[in-house]
C-alpha positions as MATLAB code, in Angstrom:
seq = 'MGEEKDIIMHAMRKSYLLTLLANGERLDGRGFYDYRHVELHKGVIETAEGSALAKIGSTQIIAGIKFEVVEPFASDPDKGVFVTNAELLPLASSRFEPGPPREESIEFARVVDRAIRSAEIIDLNSFFLEEGKALGLFLDLYVLDYGGNMVDAAGLAALAALKSTKIPKVENAQIVRGEYSGVLKIEKHPLPVSFAKIEHYVLADPTIEEESASDAGLTIATTEEHIAAIQKFGTGGFKKDDVLNSVDIAFEKTKELRKYL';
ca = [
       3.874  -21.507   -1.595;
       2.686  -17.785   -1.316;
       1.687  -17.657    1.976;
       5.575  -18.957    2.512;
       7.066  -16.735    0.841;
       5.754  -13.887    2.585;
       6.005  -15.809    5.766;
      10.625  -15.404    4.595;
      10.376  -11.632    3.749;
       9.102  -10.974    6.867;
      11.625  -12.521    8.987;
      14.437  -11.421    6.617;
      13.105   -7.771    6.985;
      12.603   -8.372   10.482;
      15.895   -9.182   10.556;
      17.407   -6.462    8.748;
      15.620   -4.325   10.836;
      17.053   -5.600   13.719;
      20.492   -5.444   12.935;
      20.206   -1.673   12.446;
      17.895   -1.153   15.935;
      20.549   -3.023   17.562;
      22.850   -0.218   16.093;
      20.396    3.028   17.307;
      19.440    3.030   13.855;
      16.270    3.548   11.651;
      15.931    2.904    8.104;
      15.161    6.392    6.940;
      17.656    7.010    9.277;
      15.439    9.106   12.066;
      15.626    8.443   16.181;
      12.836    6.033   17.803;
      10.772    8.887   17.996;
      11.233   10.864   15.583;
       8.618   12.136   12.951;
       9.059   12.205    9.326;
       8.065   15.022    7.493;
       4.463   16.267    7.403;
       2.479   18.740    6.279;
      -0.837   20.006    5.941;
      -2.868   22.175    3.572;
      -6.226   22.808    4.239;
      -9.527   23.780    1.423;
      -8.277   21.166   -0.695;
     -12.650   19.885   -1.438;
     -14.092   23.417   -2.785;
     -17.483   21.418   -2.584;
     -16.873   20.298    1.309;
     -17.815   22.201    4.547;
     -14.435   21.468    5.445;
     -11.279   19.243    3.879;
      -7.321   19.621    4.592;
      -4.912   17.174    3.208;
      -2.352   15.269    6.017;
       1.072   14.126    4.560;
       3.036   12.900    6.626;
       6.129   11.046    4.929;
       4.922    9.291    1.792;
       1.805    8.551    3.130;
      -1.342   11.326    1.783;
      -4.554   11.581    3.480;
      -6.999   13.565    2.532;
     -10.015   14.310    4.859;
     -13.399   15.978    3.982;
     -16.517   16.803    5.536;
     -20.210   17.400    4.734;
     -23.829   17.879    7.009;
     -27.372   16.228    5.928;
     -30.087   16.345    8.133;
     -30.412   12.390    9.258;
     -32.111   10.839   11.802;
     -30.934   11.018   15.234;
     -29.914    7.449   16.567;
     -31.889    5.923   18.902;
     -29.824    6.485   21.981;
     -29.686    9.741   20.928;
     -32.619   11.226   19.470;
     -31.872   14.818   20.664;
     -28.222   14.639   19.539;
     -26.867   15.386   16.173;
     -25.238   11.917   13.814;
     -21.551   12.466   13.858;
     -19.765    9.672   11.415;
     -16.424    8.248   10.418;
     -16.115    7.181    7.301;
     -12.651    5.592    5.537;
     -11.869    4.641    2.044;
      -8.979    2.778    0.780;
      -7.667    3.489   -2.526;
      -6.396    0.858   -4.678;
      -4.185    3.482   -6.082;
      -2.204    3.969   -2.648;
      -1.017    0.335   -2.433;
      -1.508   -2.994   -3.907;
      -2.807   -4.280   -0.970;
      -5.715   -1.903   -0.878;
      -8.362   -4.103   -3.238;
     -11.668   -2.096   -5.004;
     -14.659   -3.006   -3.783;
     -17.195   -2.921   -0.755;
     -14.864   -1.308    2.501;
     -13.091   -4.448    4.383;
     -12.768   -5.560    8.298;
      -9.175   -2.688    7.365;
     -11.010    0.665    6.348;
     -13.338    0.056    9.083;
     -11.290   -0.515   11.640;
      -9.126    2.179   10.569;
     -12.343    4.581   10.397;
     -12.999    3.944   14.001;
      -9.919    4.591   15.623;
     -10.186    8.714   13.954;
     -13.813    8.466   15.053;
     -12.873    6.658   18.828;
      -9.861   10.166   19.382;
     -12.440   12.601   18.481;
     -16.135   10.974   19.549;
     -14.234   10.422   23.191;
     -12.663   13.900   22.626;
     -15.737   15.537   22.705;
     -15.232   18.633   20.637;
     -17.808   18.247   18.556;
     -21.149   19.622   19.923;
     -23.736   17.447   19.117;
     -26.378   18.684   21.211;
     -26.446   22.318   18.674;
     -27.282   19.493   15.832;
     -30.890   18.659   17.000;
     -33.542   20.680   14.673;
     -37.154   19.286   16.111;
     -38.382   16.159   16.845;
     -36.690   12.943   14.086;
     -34.945   15.366   12.430;
     -30.537   16.515   13.326;
     -27.390   17.720   11.462;
     -25.341   14.524   10.725;
     -21.391   15.859   10.640;
     -20.129   12.926    7.959;
     -15.426   12.541    7.958;
     -14.971   11.125    4.877;
     -11.014   10.278    5.026;
      -9.107    8.881    1.721;
      -6.391    7.262    1.809;
      -4.099    8.453   -1.412;
      -0.547    6.719   -0.908;
       0.427    4.800    1.930;
       3.696    4.543    3.129;
       3.404    3.969    7.006;
       0.751    5.228   10.214;
      -2.212    6.309    8.462;
      -4.002    6.905   11.003;
      -1.184    9.738   12.671;
      -1.646   11.685    9.517;
      -5.415   10.812    9.328;
      -6.493   12.117   13.062;
      -4.376   15.266   11.306;
      -6.534   15.839    8.337;
      -9.760   14.938   10.163;
      -9.180   17.783   12.843;
      -7.665   19.971   10.196;
     -10.853   20.077    7.905;
     -13.025   19.677   11.206;
     -11.379   23.277   12.219;
     -12.157   25.204    8.583;
     -14.399   23.035    8.827;
     -18.017   25.311    7.497;
     -21.605   24.834    9.746;
     -24.725   25.200    6.884;
     -27.963   27.333    7.213;
     -30.959   25.565    8.132;
     -34.594   26.346    7.239;
     -37.775   24.269    8.044;
     -35.646   21.554    8.717;
     -34.050   21.853    5.818;
     -30.406   23.025    4.985;
     -30.091   26.226    2.580;
     -27.380   25.186    0.034;
     -24.895   27.564   -0.255;
     -25.649   28.966    2.250;
     -23.658   29.493    6.460;
     -24.356   30.355    9.818;
     -21.387   30.084   11.324;
     -18.084   27.405   11.625;
     -17.626   24.953   14.393;
     -16.115   25.534   17.473;
     -12.968   23.140   18.447;
     -11.908   24.245   21.819;
      -9.632   20.884   22.181;
      -7.869   19.219   19.222;
      -6.414   15.455   19.759;
      -4.152   13.817   18.026;
      -3.286   10.403   17.376;
       0.246    9.238   18.232;
       1.026    5.506   16.242;
       4.155    3.269   17.448;
       5.027    0.146   16.210;
       7.122   -2.695   18.388;
       9.518   -4.691   17.083;
      10.784   -7.133   19.387;
      11.862   -5.023   22.450;
      11.912   -1.362   19.933;
       9.117    0.898   20.253;
       9.182    3.082   17.623;
       7.296    6.688   16.859;
       5.286    7.398   13.208;
       6.475    4.171   12.015;
       6.837    3.075    8.172;
       4.892    0.939    5.481;
       7.959   -1.250    6.098;
       8.517   -1.247   10.596;
       4.781   -1.921   10.232;
       5.433   -4.831    8.129;
       8.262   -6.315   10.629;
       5.781   -5.044   14.139;
       4.958   -7.953   16.254;
       2.187   -5.247   17.589;
       1.755   -1.737   17.134;
      -0.248    1.262   19.391;
      -1.954    4.025   19.044;
      -3.021    6.997   21.558;
      -4.378    9.946   21.229;
      -4.656   12.729   23.320;
      -5.496   16.507   23.499;
      -3.889   19.075   25.562;
      -4.150   17.326   28.344;
      -6.037   14.507   28.452;
      -5.568   10.888   26.666;
      -8.330   10.526   23.888;
      -8.480    7.625   23.752;
      -5.740    4.434   23.198;
      -5.824    1.356   20.939;
      -3.227   -1.646   20.085;
      -3.195   -3.482   17.090;
      -1.645   -7.008   16.440;
      -0.935  -10.416   18.107;
       2.209   -8.917   20.616;
       2.702   -7.521   23.207;
       3.435   -4.086   25.276;
       4.791   -4.082   28.260;
       3.449   -1.816   31.214;
       7.139    0.207   30.966;
       6.408    0.381   27.057;
       3.092    2.166   27.850;
       4.085    4.700   30.381;
       6.286    5.951   28.068;
       4.260    5.703   25.194;
       2.110    8.216   26.867;
       4.536   10.832   27.847;
       5.927   10.744   24.025;
       2.653   11.157   22.700;
       2.067   13.834   24.573;
       5.166   15.622   23.657;
       4.672   14.765   19.738;
       0.932   15.933   19.776;
       2.334   19.783   20.841;
       4.789   19.413   17.776;
       1.462   18.523   15.586;
       0.027   20.950   16.142;
       2.032   23.707   15.887;
       0.773   22.772   11.319;
      -3.202   22.884   12.539;
];
């Protein structure tokens, strides 16, 4: 019965949104490619090496940075380690349940991680300490409130946190807590721009209602000059022209989002 109710609600929600979209309107009055209100606050966690809170509409995400001495990955024995974790807090949405990380949070963290890693903005070579030891940079994402489009808010919070990150002082392959050797140098600024497709309409910065009614989703992360990562979601498809147009919009929108950094 519950599954049938979900199917009916999805169909009704989609039908209503399509009626609006056919008239060139969105539920909240925005243009198809307009973002909701954006806010960015740095240094929100005093105990972190870097942190930021990003808000896009009602979606709020905190990014925190911490360092640990770790064993390098076997595939890169002379490099440091970069790991992204995400926690979808139950207080953020009724759809998030307590317990171990689920597939949704793992995939969410992976998408944010991929943009940063592919753009190669962190010099992991400089984190190598000695054989078997390196600095590990851990990026933790906490979804405080979910109103749609988690990825873009997380990408903005993550990049702002990285740009404010202090590198801990290291002596004898151990971190000296409370002392720092410098700041993390970030020269490129990859940011994601996400889209939802509802039938043949493509919308940037989708709300939770638009995501729920969508046939597919697409996230395009770009630096100032290059595409860093592309990720498709859902069972529906994007036509070639949809993708090419979305790439152009992504470059345009990331210019606007970088102003908040």
